[in-house]
LUMSE-428659 format. One line per field, with one value per residue (C-alpha): residue in three letters; chain; x, z, y. Coordinates in steps of 0.1 Angstrom, whole numbers, plus 2048, in hexadecimal, padded with zeros to 3 digits. Layout:
% residues N
res = [ALA | ...]
chain = [A | ...]
c1 = [X | ...]
c3 = [Z | ...]
c2 = [Y | ...]
% end
This chain:
% residues 335
res = [MET | THR | ARG | PRO | PRO | THR | SER | ARG | ASP | LEU | ALA | ARG | LEU | ALA | GLY | VAL | SER | GLN | ALA | THR | VAL | SER | ARG | VAL | LEU | THR | ASN | ASN | PRO | LYS | VAL | ASN | PRO | ASP | THR | ARG | ALA | ARG | VAL | LEU | GLN | VAL | LEU | LYS | ASP | ALA | ASN | TYR | THR | PRO | ASN | ALA | LEU | ALA | ARG | ALA | MET | LYS | THR | GLY | ARG | THR | ASP | THR | ILE | GLY | VAL | PHE | MET | THR | ARG | VAL | THR | SER | PRO | PHE | HIS | ALA | GLU | LEU | LEU | ASP | GLU | ILE | GLY | ARG | VAL | LEU | SER | SER | MET | GLY | LEU | HIS | MET | ILE | LEU | TRP | ASN | ILE | GLU | HIS | ASP | PRO | GLU | GLU | SER | VAL | ALA | GLU | VAL | LEU | GLN | GLN | ARG | LEU | VAL | ASP | GLY | PHE | LEU | LEU | THR | SER | ALA | THR | PHE | ASP | SER | LYS | LEU | HIS | THR | MET | ALA | LEU | ALA | SER | GLY | THR | PRO | THR | VAL | LEU | LEU | HIS | ARG | GLY | ILE | ASP | GLY | LEU | ASP | CYS | ASP | GLN | VAL | VAL | GLY | ASP | ASN | TRP | GLN | GLY | ALA | TYR | ASP | ALA | GLY | ARG | TYR | LEU | VAL | GLU | ALA | GLY | HIS | THR | GLU | ILE | GLY | LEU | VAL | THR | LEU | ALA | PRO | THR | SER | ASN | THR | SER | ARG | ASP | ARG | ASP | LEU | GLY | PHE | ARG | ALA | ALA | LEU | ALA | ASP | ALA | GLY | VAL | GLN | ILE | LYS | PRO | GLY | ASN | VAL | ILE | THR | VAL | GLY | VAL | PRO | HIS | ALA | ASP | GLY | HIS | ALA | ALA | ALA | ARG | LYS | LEU | LEU | ARG | ARG | LYS | LYS | PRO | PRO | THR | ALA | ILE | TYR | THR | VAL | THR | ASP | LEU | LEU | ALA | PHE | GLY | ILE | LEU | ASP | GLY | ALA | ARG | ALA | VAL | GLY | ALA | ARG | VAL | PRO | ASP | ASP | LEU | TRP | VAL | ILE | GLY | PHE | ASP | ASN | THR | GLU | MET | ALA | ALA | TRP | GLU | ALA | PHE | ASP | LEU | THR | SER | VAL | GLU | GLN | PRO | ILE | HIS | SER | ILE | VAL | GLU | THR | GLY | ILE | ASP | LEU | LEU | ARG | GLN | ARG | ILE | ALA | ASP | PRO | ASP | ARG | PRO | ALA | ALA | THR | MET | LYS | LEU | PRO | CYS | PRO | LEU | ALA | ILE | ARG | GLY | SER | THR | ALA | ASN | ARG | ARG | ILE]
chain = [A | A | A | A | A | A | A | A | A | A | A | A | A | A | A | A | A | A | A | A | A | A | A | A | A | A | A | A | A | A | A | A | A | A | A | A | A | A | A | A | A | A | A | A | A | A | A | A | A | A | A | A | A | A | A | A | A | A | A | A | A | A | A | A | A | A | A | A | A | A | A | A | A | A | A | A | A | A | A | A | A | A | A | A | A | A | A | A | A | A | A | A | A | A | A | A | A | A | A | A | A | A | A | A | A | A | A | A | A | A | A | A | A | A | A | A | A | A | A | A | A | A | A | A | A | A | A | A | A | A | A | A | A | A | A | A | A | A | A | A | A | A | A | A | A | A | A | A | A | A | A | A | A | A | A | A | A | A | A | A | A | A | A | A | A | A | A | A | A | A | A | A | A | A | A | A | A | A | A | A | A | A | A | A | A | A | A | A | A | A | A | A | A | A | A | A | A | A | A | A | A | A | A | A | A | A | A | A | A | A | A | A | A | A | A | A | A | A | A | A | A | A | A | A | A | A | A | A | A | A | A | A | A | A | A | A | A | A | A | A | A | A | A | A | A | A | A | A | A | A | A | A | A | A | A | A | A | A | A | A | A | A | A | A | A | A | A | A | A | A | A | A | A | A | A | A | A | A | A | A | A | A | A | A | A | A | A | A | A | A | A | A | A | A | A | A | A | A | A | A | A | A | A | A | A | A | A | A | A | A | A | A | A | A | A | A | A | A | A | A | A | A | A | A | A | A | A | A | A | A | A | A | A | A | A]
c1 = [33C | 35E | 361 | 37F | 39C | 39C | 3BB | 3BB | 3BC | 3D9 | 3EC | 3E8 | 3F4 | 412 | 41A | 418 | 400 | 3E3 | 3F5 | 412 | 3FB | 3EC | 40E | 417 | 3F7 | 3FF | 423 | 430 | 456 | 45B | 452 | 46F | 476 | 474 | 453 | 445 | 44E | 43E | 41E | 41D | 420 | 403 | 3EE | 3F7 | 3F0 | 3CE | 3C6 | 3BF | 3B8 | 3AD | 3A2 | 3B4 | 3CF | 3D7 | 3DD | 3F2 | 408 | 40E | 412 | 41E | 402 | 3E0 | 3D3 | 3C9 | 3D4 | 3D3 | 3C7 | 3CE | 3B7 | 3AA | 38A | 379 | 358 | 365 | 359 | 37B | 387 | 366 | 36B | 38F | 387 | 36B | 383 | 39E | 384 | 378 | 39A | 3A6 | 387 | 38C | 3AE | 3A2 | 3B0 | 3A0 | 3A3 | 3A7 | 3A0 | 3AF | 3A1 | 3C0 | 3B0 | 3A8 | 3C0 | 3DE | 400 | 406 | 3E7 | 3F2 | 416 | 408 | 3F2 | 411 | 425 | 40A | 40F | 3EA | 3ED | 403 | 408 | 3FD | 3ED | 3F1 | 3DA | 3E0 | 405 | 410 | 433 | 431 | 41F | 432 | 41B | 42F | 44F | 440 | 431 | 452 | 464 | 44C | 45A | 437 | 435 | 426 | 419 | 40F | 3EF | 3E2 | 3FB | 420 | 43F | 45D | 47C | 46D | 47A | 458 | 440 | 429 | 40C | 3FE | 3EC | 400 | 3F2 | 409 | 401 | 3DC | 3DD | 3F2 | 3D8 | 3BC | 3CF | 3D7 | 3B2 | 3A7 | 3C0 | 3BA | 395 | 39E | 39D | 3B6 | 3A4 | 3A8 | 3A3 | 3B6 | 3A8 | 3C3 | 3CF | 3EF | 409 | 409 | 40F | 41A | 3F6 | 3EB | 40D | 40D | 3E9 | 3F2 | 414 | 409 | 3EC | 402 | 41C | 402 | 3F7 | 41A | 423 | 406 | 410 | 3F2 | 3F8 | 3E2 | 3DB | 3E4 | 3C1 | 3B3 | 3C6 | 3B5 | 3C4 | 3AA | 3A3 | 391 | 36C | 350 | 34A | 36D | 366 | 345 | 355 | 372 | 35A | 346 | 366 | 375 | 354 | 34F | 370 | 36F | 37A | 370 | 380 | 36F | 37D | 386 | 39C | 39E | 3B2 | 396 | 372 | 364 | 371 | 364 | 341 | 343 | 34E | 330 | 318 | 329 | 327 | 302 | 2FE | 30B | 2F8 | 315 | 30A | 320 | 32D | 320 | 331 | 349 | 35B | 365 | 37E | 383 | 39B | 394 | 376 | 362 | 340 | 32F | 340 | 32A | 30A | 2F3 | 2F3 | 319 | 321 | 345 | 363 | 37E | 3A1 | 39D | 3B0 | 3B2 | 3A7 | 3A2 | 3C5 | 3D5 | 3C6 | 3CD | 3F1 | 3F6 | 3E9 | 3FD | 41D | 414 | 410 | 432 | 441 | 432 | 441 | 462 | 46A | 48C | 483 | 489 | 46E | 458 | 446 | 429 | 419 | 3F9 | 3E8 | 3CD | 3B7 | 39F | 37A | 368 | 343 | 32B | 33C | 354 | 33A | 345 | 361 | 37D | 3A2]
c3 = [34D | 33C | 31D | 31C | 305 | 2E1 | 2CE | 2BD | 2DF | 2EA | 2CA | 2CE | 2F2 | 2E9 | 2CA | 2B3 | 299 | 2A1 | 28E | 2A6 | 2C4 | 2B4 | 2AF | 2D3 | 2DF | 2CA | 2D5 | 2B2 | 2B4 | 299 | 2B1 | 2BD | 2E3 | 2EC | 2D9 | 2E9 | 30C | 305 | 2F9 | 316 | 32E | 31E | 320 | 345 | 34C | 33A | 34E | 32C | 330 | 30F | 31F | 30F | 2FF | 321 | 32E | 310 | 316 | 33A | 333 | 310 | 308 | 2F7 | 2FD | 2D9 | 2BC | 297 | 27E | 259 | 242 | 21F | 211 | 233 | 224 | 218 | 22E | 23A | 242 | 253 | 26A | 270 | 279 | 291 | 2A2 | 2A6 | 2B5 | 2CD | 2D9 | 2DE | 2F1 | 308 | 310 | 318 | 2F7 | 2DD | 2B7 | 29B | 279 | 259 | 238 | 222 | 202 | 1F5 | 20A | 1F8 | 204 | 212 | 229 | 236 | 23C | 250 | 266 | 26C | 278 | 28F | 2AB | 2B3 | 2BF | 2D3 | 2B6 | 294 | 287 | 261 | 251 | 22C | 225 | 202 | 1F2 | 1E0 | 1FA | 20F | 22D | 242 | 23A | 244 | 263 | 26F | 266 | 27B | 29A | 2A6 | 2B0 | 292 | 28D | 26B | 26E | 254 | 239 | 23E | 22C | 228 | 23A | 249 | 26C | 27B | 290 | 27A | 280 | 263 | 25B | 24C | 22A | 218 | 22D | 22D | 207 | 205 | 21A | 203 | 1E5 | 1F5 | 1FF | 1DB | 1CC | 1E7 | 1DE | 1BA | 1A9 | 18C | 178 | 18F | 18B | 19E | 1A2 | 1B0 | 1B6 | 1AB | 1C6 | 1D6 | 1F9 | 20C | 210 | 1EC | 1E2 | 1FB | 1F6 | 1D1 | 1D5 | 1F1 | 1DC | 1BE | 1D3 | 1E0 | 1BC | 1B0 | 1CC | 1C2 | 19E | 193 | 17B | 178 | 154 | 14C | 13F | 161 | 173 | 174 | 185 | 190 | 1A8 | 1CA | 1C3 | 1C2 | 19E | 194 | 1A3 | 191 | 170 | 176 | 17D | 15E | 149 | 159 | 157 | 132 | 12A | 114 | 133 | 151 | 173 | 18C | 1A9 | 1AD | 1C8 | 1CE | 1E5 | 1F6 | 201 | 1EF | 1CE | 1D8 | 1DE | 1BB | 1AD | 1BE | 1AF | 18D | 18D | 194 | 178 | 15F | 16E | 17F | 1A0 | 1BE | 1CA | 1B1 | 192 | 1A3 | 1C5 | 1D1 | 1EC | 1F9 | 212 | 232 | 240 | 245 | 257 | 235 | 22B | 243 | 236 | 226 | 205 | 202 | 219 | 20E | 216 | 21F | 22E | 24F | 257 | 27E | 282 | 2A8 | 2AE | 295 | 2A5 | 2C9 | 2C1 | 2AD | 2C8 | 2E2 | 2CD | 2C8 | 2EE | 2F3 | 2D9 | 2E9 | 30B | 2FD | 2DB | 2D8 | 2DB | 2BC | 2A2 | 2A2 | 285 | 28F | 276 | 282 | 274 | 259 | 25B | 240 | 249 | 234 | 229 | 20E | 1F1 | 1F2 | 1FB | 21F | 219 | 233 | 22D]
c2 = [4B3 | 4B6 | 4A0 | 488 | 494 | 489 | 47D | 49F | 4B0 | 49A | 4A0 | 4C6 | 4C5 | 4AF | 4C3 | 4A5 | 497 | 480 | 465 | 467 | 464 | 445 | 436 | 43C | 42C | 40D | 40B | 411 | 40F | 42A | 446 | 45B | 453 | 478 | 47C | 45D | 46A | 48B | 47B | 463 | 480 | 492 | 473 | 470 | 495 | 492 | 473 | 462 | 43D | 42D | 40C | 3EF | 405 | 414 | 3F1 | 3E9 | 407 | 3FB | 3D6 | 3D5 | 3BC | 3C1 | 39E | 39F | 389 | 393 | 379 | 37D | 368 | 366 | 356 | 35A | 34F | 32D | 30F | 306 | 32A | 332 | 314 | 31D | 340 | 335 | 31D | 338 | 350 | 335 | 32B | 34E | 357 | 339 | 346 | 369 | 377 | 38D | 38B | 3A5 | 396 | 3A4 | 395 | 39B | 38E | 3B1 | 3C7 | 3D7 | 3CE | 3F1 | 3EF | 3CD | 3DA | 3F7 | 3E0 | 3CA | 3E8 | 3F7 | 3DD | 3DC | 3B8 | 3A1 | 388 | 37D | 35D | 359 | 340 | 347 | 347 | 33F | 33B | 35D | 371 | 38B | 38A | 372 | 384 | 3A6 | 397 | 389 | 3A9 | 3BD | 3AB | 3A0 | 37B | 368 | 345 | 335 | 320 | 307 | 312 | 310 | 31C | 304 | 30F | 32E | 337 | 33B | 327 | 313 | 2FA | 2E7 | 2C7 | 2AA | 2B0 | 299 | 27B | 282 | 284 | 265 | 252 | 25E | 251 | 230 | 22C | 230 | 217 | 1FD | 200 | 1F6 | 218 | 21D | 238 | 255 | 27B | 296 | 2B9 | 2CE | 2F2 | 303 | 2FD | 31F | 312 | 2F3 | 2EA | 2E7 | 2D9 | 2BD | 2B3 | 2AE | 29D | 285 | 278 | 273 | 261 | 248 | 240 | 23D | 225 | 20F | 210 | 225 | 241 | 260 | 268 | 28C | 292 | 288 | 2A4 | 2C6 | 2E4 | 2FD | 31A | 315 | 31C | 302 | 30B | 300 | 2DE | 2DC | 2E3 | 2CB | 2AF | 2B5 | 2B5 | 295 | 282 | 289 | 279 | 259 | 245 | 25A | 256 | 240 | 255 | 279 | 288 | 2AD | 2C2 | 2D6 | 2CD | 2EC | 2DE | 2BB | 2CA | 2D8 | 2B6 | 2A5 | 2BE | 2BC | 296 | 298 | 2B1 | 297 | 27A | 269 | 257 | 25B | 243 | 229 | 239 | 250 | 253 | 276 | 280 | 2A3 | 2B3 | 2C7 | 2B3 | 2D3 | 2D1 | 2D2 | 2B2 | 29F | 2AE | 295 | 2A7 | 2A1 | 284 | 28A | 274 | 28D | 290 | 2A3 | 2C3 | 2C1 | 2E5 | 2E4 | 2D6 | 2ED | 30C | 301 | 2F8 | 318 | 32F | 31D | 322 | 346 | 34C | 33B | 352 | 371 | 366 | 35B | 36D | 35C | 338 | 322 | 320 | 300 | 2F0 | 2D9 | 2C1 | 2B0 | 291 | 294 | 274 | 269 | 26C | 253 | 259 | 251 | 261 | 243 | 228 | 228 | 210 | 20F | 20B]
% end
C-alpha cells in the first residue's frame, strides 16, 4: 500500500520549501501567485486532500474561529471561554485558543498572519497592547469581546461596566454607607477604568467622598484582595463597605475580612464585579455586578459571522446591561 505524500514530498516535487507548502495550505497572501499555482498543481497531481485544509482551499473558509485570551484559569475567563466554546459548537464552528499571556509578540504576529481561521475573538484587549492592531492589520475579521478600546474602528461587544458600577455605588449609599473602600485596578482597559469611574460617580452624586486612604490599587489575584482587606480593616476608622472591580478580588476581600475577625455583612458589606458562578457559592454568597457572558458571547459571534460575510460593513459597538445580583455579603437588601 502506497503511503500518502508528506509535506516534504510535496515541497520536493514543487521545488519549494516545506514552509512554502504550509503557507499555500493556509492561504497565506504572501506566497507568490506563480509559486502558489505550482504548489496547488502538485497537490492536485498527488491527489493530496488534507481534510479540513482541503475544504478551506476550495471554499476559503475553515469554519474555525481563533480566540485570544489571558488568565484562562481565572473564574471569569474560564466561564467566558466555556461559553465561547459552547456557542461556537452550537453553530457548527470550531475554536482554536491562544493563551497570549506568555507568548512573545513575534509569535502572536506570526499566528495572526497565517490565516488559520475565519475570524478572531479578542477577549483581553488593553490600551497599550498591540494585539488588536495586529489582528485588524492582518485583514482577518475581528471582534473584541468583554474589553473594548475607545474609538477603535472594530466590532466590539462589552458590558455596560460604568452603569453597573454606578448602580453598585448607589446601592451602598442608599443603604446608608458613607465610609466606603474601593479596591481597584490600574486603568489598562475600558473595563477596569469604567468599573472604577462609574462607582466614584455614584458616590459623588450622593455627596459621599472616598477617603484617599480607602482606595487601594492592586493586581488581579485573590491574594491582593486579601491583603487589601487586611490593610483597610486595620485603619483607625475602617470602611463599612468595600467595592472591588472583580469577583476574584472580592473573594480575597471576604477571606481577608474573616482573617481579621470582621463579620460579613454585620461589620462589612462587600460587592464584587462579574457575578461568576463562584459568587453564588455558600462560602462567598457575594453580591456582584453581573457580566452578561452569554449575551456578550452570542452577540459577539453573531457580529463576527456578519463581518466574515460582509467585510466592508460599518463597525458596531454593543454595550449590554450589567445588573446587580444581590446576595448575603450585603445583607440581601434590595435597592
